N, C-alpha and C positions, 0 to 999 in steps of 0.2 A: 297446618300451622294456623292457629286461631288468631283472630284480630287482637285478642288481649295480649298476644306475645310482644306487642310494641311496648308494653309496660316495662318489660325487662330492660331495654336500652334506656328508657326514661329513668328508671330506678337507679341504674348504674351512674347515669349523669349526675343525679342528685347526690349520690354517695361520693362521687369522685370530686365534685366541684363545690358543693355547699360548705364543706368544712373549711374551704379557703376563701369564703365570701369576704372575710375581713382583711385579706391581703392589702397592703398599703398601695398608695399611688406610686407608680414607678415610671422612670424614663419619660416618654412623651406625655404621660398622664399629668405630670406636674406642670409642664409648660402649657399643655393643651386645656386642662381643666382648672387647676388651682390658680395658674397665672394667666390663663387665656379666656376660657368661657366665662369665668367670673366677672370679667371686665367688658365683655362684648355685648353688642345688641344682637337680636336674633338674626339680623341680616349679615352682620359680621361673622356670626357663628357658621353660616353655610358657606362662607368664603367668597361671596359675590363681591365684585364681578370677576375675580380671577378664576374661581372654580365654583362648582355646585356640589356640596357635600351635605346632603340632608341628614346623614347620620350624626354629624356634629350638632345639628339642631336638636336632636334627641338629648344629647348631653347638656345642651343649654337649658332645656326644659327640666331635666333631672336636677340640674343645679338650682334652678328656681324653686323646686319643691323640697329638696333635701340638703342643699348646700354642699360643701367640700367633704362629704363622707363617702368613702370608696364603695361600700357594699351595694347601694342602689344601682350604680352604674354596672357593676359586675353581675348583679342579679339579673339585670336586663339582658346581658350577654348570654347568661345561662338559659334564660327563657327562650331566646331566639335559637340557641343550639338545640334545645329540646324540640322546638317547633320544626327545625330542620330535620331532626331524626325521624319525626313522625311523617313529614312530607316525603322523605326518602323511602320510607316503608310503603307509603301509599302509591308513589310513582312506580317503584320497581314492581310492586305487587300487580299493578295494572298492566305492566309490560312483560311480566315474567311470572315466576312461581313464588308462592308465599315464603317458601324456605329461603330462596335467594333474597327476597325482600328483607326477611328477618336478619340474615347474616350481614347484608350490606348496611342495614340500619344500625345494627349492634356494633359493627366494626367502625363505622363512621362516628358513632356516639362516644366511643371510649378511646379512640386513637389519639395518642399524645401529640401527633402532628397538628391537631386542631387547637391546641392550648392557647397559642398566641392570639387566636380570634375569640377567646372566651375569657380566660383569666386576666389577660392584659386588656385593660379597659379601652385603650386607644386602638386595639386591634378588633374591637367589637363590630366595626363597620363591615367587616368581611362576613360575619355571621348574619348581619342585618340585610345586606344586599342579596346574600344567598337565600335567605328566607323568602323574600319577595320574588326572586327569580323562580325558586322551586314552586311557590304558590302559583305563579303565572303559568309555569309549565304543566302543573297538575290540572289547572283550570282549562288549559289548552287541550290536554288529553281528554278531559271530561266534557269538552265542548260546552263549557259554561262561560257566562259573561264575566268580564273583569280581568281576563288574562292580559290584554294589552296594557291596562291601567297598572296592574301589578308589575309588569315588566318596566313600565315607565318609572315607577317608584324605585325599582331596583337600580336603574341607571342614575336616578337622581341621588341615590345614596352614595354611589361610587361609579366613577368612569370605567372601572374594571369590569363592569357588567355589560358594557357596550358590545363586545364580541359574542356574547351569549346568544344573540339572534341566530347564530349558525347552529346552535343546538336544535332549534325548531326545524331548521332546514334539514339537518342530518336525521332527525326523527322521521320526517316525511319520506326521506330517501330509504331508510332502513325498515321502518315499521309501517309507514303510511302509504300515501299515493301522491307523489309530487305533482303529476299532471293534473290530478283532480283538485288538489288542495293548495296549489301555489298562491292563490289569491288570499288565503288566510295569513300568509307570511308577510304580505305587503305592509300592514300597519307596524309590525315589529321592525322591519327594515327602515321605515320612515322615522321611527323613534331613534334608532341607532344612528342613522345618517345625520339627523339634526344635531345629536350630541357629538358626533365625530367632527362636524364642521365647527361647533362651538369650541371644542378642545384644541383643534388645529389652530384656531385663531389665537389661542393662549399658550401654544406649545413653547414658543421662544421664551416667554416669561417663566414658565414652569421649569424649563431646563436651566435658565439662569439662576433661579431661586435655589435649585438643588445643587448646582455647581458651587454657589456661594456657601450653602449650608455645609457641604462636604469638602469644600476647598479643592475642587477638582481643577487641575490645570490642563488635562488632556481634552481631546475633542469630545463632543457630545454623543459619540457613537461607540457601541461595543462591536467587537468582531463577532458576527453571528455564528461563525463556524466554531467558535469557542464557547460563546455565551449559551447557545441553545443546548449543545451536548452537556455543558456543566449543569444547566438548570434541570433538564429532563432526568439525567442520571442521578442528580442529587435528590430530587423528589422521590424517585423510585427507590433509592437506597434508604431514605428516611422513612418511607412507608413500610418497607420490609423490615428494617432494623433501626428503629427510632432512638438510637443511643446518642448521636452527636447533635443534640438539639441546642440551639443557641440563637440569641437575638441577632447576631451578626454573622451571616454566611457570606462574608464579603472578601475574604482573603484566600484565594486558591493558589497554592504553591504546588503545582503538579509537574511531574516529569513528562517527557514526550510520550513515554509508554503509557502513563496513566491517562493522559489526555486522549491518546489513541484508543484506549480501552473504552473510555466514556463515549467517544464518537461511535465506536462499534455498537455499544449498547443502545445508543440513541437511534442509529440507523436501523438496527434490528427491531426496535420498538415501533418505528414509523412504518416499516415494511409490514409488520403484523397488523398495525392499525389500518393501513391502506388495503391490505387483503380483506380484512373484515368489512370495511366500508364498501368496497367494490362488490363483494359477494353478498352484501346486505345481511351480514351476520350480526346478531345482537351484541356480541362482544366488540365488534367494530364500532358500534354506536357508543359504547361506554368507554372504550379507549379514546375515541374521538372526543368524548365529553371531557376527559382528563386534559387533553391538549387545548381544546377551546377554552376551558376554564382558566387556563394560565394566560391565554390571550395577550393582552397588552404587555404583560410582564416579560414576554418573549421578544418584544420589539427591540431592535438594537439601539434605539435612542435611550440615552441615559436619563430616563425619568423614573427608574425603579432600580432596586437591587437586582443582581443576577439571580439570587436565591433568597427567599424569605418564607418562613414557614406559613405565615398568614396567607401568602399568595395561593397556597395549595389547598386552602380550606374547602372550597367548592369542588376543586378538581379531584380530590381523593375519593369523592363519592363514586366516580367512575371506576377507580381501582377497586373500591370496596365491592362494587357489584360484580366485577370480574372474578374476584376471590369468591364471592357468593356462588357464582356459576360453577366454578371449579369444585367448591365444597359440595354443591348439590349433585354434580356428576359423580364424584367419588362416593357419595353417600348411598348411591343405588347399587354399588358393587358390594355384595353381601360380605365378602371376605375382608372388605376395608371399612365397613360401617362403624364398628366399635373403635378401631384405631383412629379413624378420622374424627369421631366425636370426642375422643379423649384428647387428641391433638388440638381440636378447637377449644376445648375447655382450658387447656394449658396456655394457648395463645391469648385467650381472653384475660386470664389471670395475670399473665406477663404484661399485657398492654395496660391493664388497670394499675399494676404496681408501678410501671414506668410513668403513667399519668400522675399518680400521687407524688412521686419523687419530683417530677418536673414542676408540678404545681407548688411544691415546697420551695423550689428555686425562686418563685415569684413572690414570696412573702414580703420581702423588703427590698429596697435598693441595694443594700449590702449583699444579701444572699443572691440576688440576681446577677450583680456584676462579678462576684466571686465565681459563680457558675459559668458566666459568659467568658471570662478571661481564660478559664481552664480549657474551654473548647475552641475559642477564637483568640489565641495568643498573638496572632500576627495582624490584628485589626487595631487601627488607631483609636477607635471609639472605646474598645475594651479597656485599654490602658488609661485613657482619659477618665473613664468612669471609675476605674480602680483607684486613680489618684484622689478622686472625691471620697471614696470609701476610707482610704487611709487618713485623709484630712479630717473627716468627721470624727475620727477616733484619736485625733491629736498625734498621729504618726507622720509628722511632717516630712521627715527625711525620706521615708518610703513613698510618700505622696509625690515629692519632687522626682524621685526615680521613675515612678509610673508615668508622670507627665512627660518626662524626658524620653521614655520609650515611645510614647505616642508621637512626639515630634520627630523621632528618628524614623518611624514608619512613614510619616507624612510631614515633611519639613514645612509645609504650608498650612498646618493645622492651627489656626489662630486661637481656637478655644483652649487648646492645651497650653499655649504660651500665656494666655490670660490667666488660666488656672494656676500655672506655675508662679506667676507674679502675685496672685492673691494668696498663695500659700506662704510666700516670703513675707507678705504683709502680716499674716497671722503670726509669723515668727518674729515680727517687728524688725525685719531686715529690709528696710525701705530701699537702700541703695541697690540691693540685689534685685528687688522687685521691679524697679522702674524700666530696665531694658526689656523685660518680658512684656510689659504692658505696651511699650512702644513698638515692639515687634508684632504684637497682636494686631494693633490698629494699622500698621503698615500693610498687613496682609488683608485684613477686613476692616476698612474704615468705618463700617457701621456698627462695630462692636463698642457700643456706648458704655458698657460696664467698665471697660478699661479706662476710659476717660474719667469715669466716676471714681475709680480707685486711685488714679493719678491725682485727682482733686483731693482725695482723702489724705494722701501722703503730703501734698503741698500744704494743706490745712494743718496737719500735725506738726509741720515745720514753721507754722505761722506765716507762710507765704500766701496770704489770702487772695491777692490779686491773681496769682498763678492758678490757685484753686478755682477761682471764679471763671477763668478762661477755660479750664478743662470742663467745668460743669456746663458752660455755655455750648461747648462742642457736643457734650452728651445730650443737651436739650435740643439741639438742632436735629439730632437723630431720633430722639424719643421725647417730643415736646409735651406729651400729656402725662409724663411720669410725675406723680405727686411728690415722691421723695426727693427727686432732683429739684423740683420747684421750691420745696421747703428749704432744702440745704443751701440753695443759691441765695435765698432771702436772708438766711442766718448769716452767711458769709458777707453779704453786702452790708448788713448792720454792723458787723465787726469792723469792716473797713471804714465805715462812717465814724465809728467810735474812736 
């Protein structure tokens, strides 16, 4: 297998992703870039002092250069993904055979499970921290300087890189010499421990923010005996059969038998991984890579979704290498060589086709939410977003129905109540709108937009004093909003007249 073979995965990445370079801002892109980064300072962009997310700083710089145009942000993600495909090839080639390296790099490059970290601009942080971790690991294998610094950058980009220190340790156990090289691991552990202490000090704030954002009324802990089997089995299933791709893998309605089956799959997976690690088998290292890569997302604390495709971006490299090992083994059986190559070509074409279809789902907010609600019909966010889709097209009755479904799934979903009220405002049914705005702020007192819309209704009825009171409440929550400031000035002039 020649070095030039890496050009095939890179060419496929270009063919699969560049046609979708102009996809619109969707979901968190709008709040994070259009309404967020555009108004932040560089220090606010990294989230300090609550978090440190260097990846958002890259968005800040991109905004300063190009403004609110989607393609530069997405092009950056694509470049990082290409870099990751190259690093996968180089790392696996150093640890194994060129054929395995090619298959692993190719599978990783085209697999639709990686799309959230490439096409979705807000998911690009996963491709970014993966790049610097892979670069760090390659430098470590090559015994070149800069490995610790690259690892430090990876952790600065995302806290989800913190557990990746165990990849270095696992490498020394399986491939290297732990007794001889343990001192090399110390700087990596120092970096991870420092960041662990930093994030522990902010854990309570992080959990509170997420509970408010998702209107969770339950405790801040998952049941790990359900969470881990659900996560591991879901990622394995999506890797093998990436059909049920969706932004919201958050509603699992499983029978006892289905949950039991997932538990058996997960136990079997861990048994195989443990056997490989104990026996110092290469496949044990790569299965271990898969688990370590999921790291923080497997913790029972509710600081992450149970399953999200972007979480698996780095992890599926491990599964891709295992597939490459299997492919290489079967390739050397003469009677299987031709069928295995034909099967490999079919799999590549199938994955490419699925990637194209899934990238099409991300073209606009409308196409994304229609695809999402089809796969995740029991998720509150799916129906809330579908309500927005109907509202944008003037289908207000369908919009009300969608928001109602969202509140039926989660009766404490303040955003959906607000959106229902706003839909009635668009229909000029102000009496029907008011109770929904009041319900929204009773659940989430920080939802200043509801106070803003209540002020609009009061002003439309020429009750300017009441409108001013609502705007004052909104400004207490969002004191720097220029629109609120201007509106309250106008109303005060009306009162004076």
